[in-house]
C-alpha positions, 0 to 999 in steps of 0.5 A, spaced: 523 452 505 523 460 504 517 463 506 511 465 501 510 471 502 514 476 506 511 481 511 511 488 509 508 495 509 507 503 507 505 509 509 503 513 505 502 522 503 496 525 502 494 532 502 486 533 504 483 539 505 488 543 506 493 539 511 497 531 509 494 526 513 497 517 512 495 512 510 499 507 513 498 500 510 500 493 511 500 488 506 503 480 505 507 480 500 506 473 495 513 475 489 512 468 486 505 471 484 507 479 484 501 479 488 500 483 495 493 483 500 492 488 504 492 485 511 490 493 514 490 500 512 489 506 518 489 513 516 490 520 520 483 522 518 476 519 517 477 523 511 482 521 509 479 515 509 471 516 505 477 519 500 481 512 500 476 507 500 471 511 497 473 512 490 475 506 486 480 510 483 484 512 488 485 505 491 487 502 483 492 507 484 495 506 491 495 499 490 500 501 483 504 504 487 505 499 492 506 494 486 511 498 483 515 499 489 515 491 491 517 491 484 523 495 484 524 491 490 525 483 487 529 486 482 534 488 485 535 482 489 535 479 484 
């Protein structure tokens, strides 16, 4: 029986206060449900963490980006 999810990670760059900062998101992806479950998030600065975790619109953009990235990957596998 195949795994019901796969682990993955994505690193995204953000500009914060004139500097490029990184956020690394580790997740479980359930392809059959097209669902992403976050396992952890790491940030290179407290300012980036505040920007991402304090702004629902920023989190939604990240969720949308990761979901689209995974959907494109799935299309390539079928």
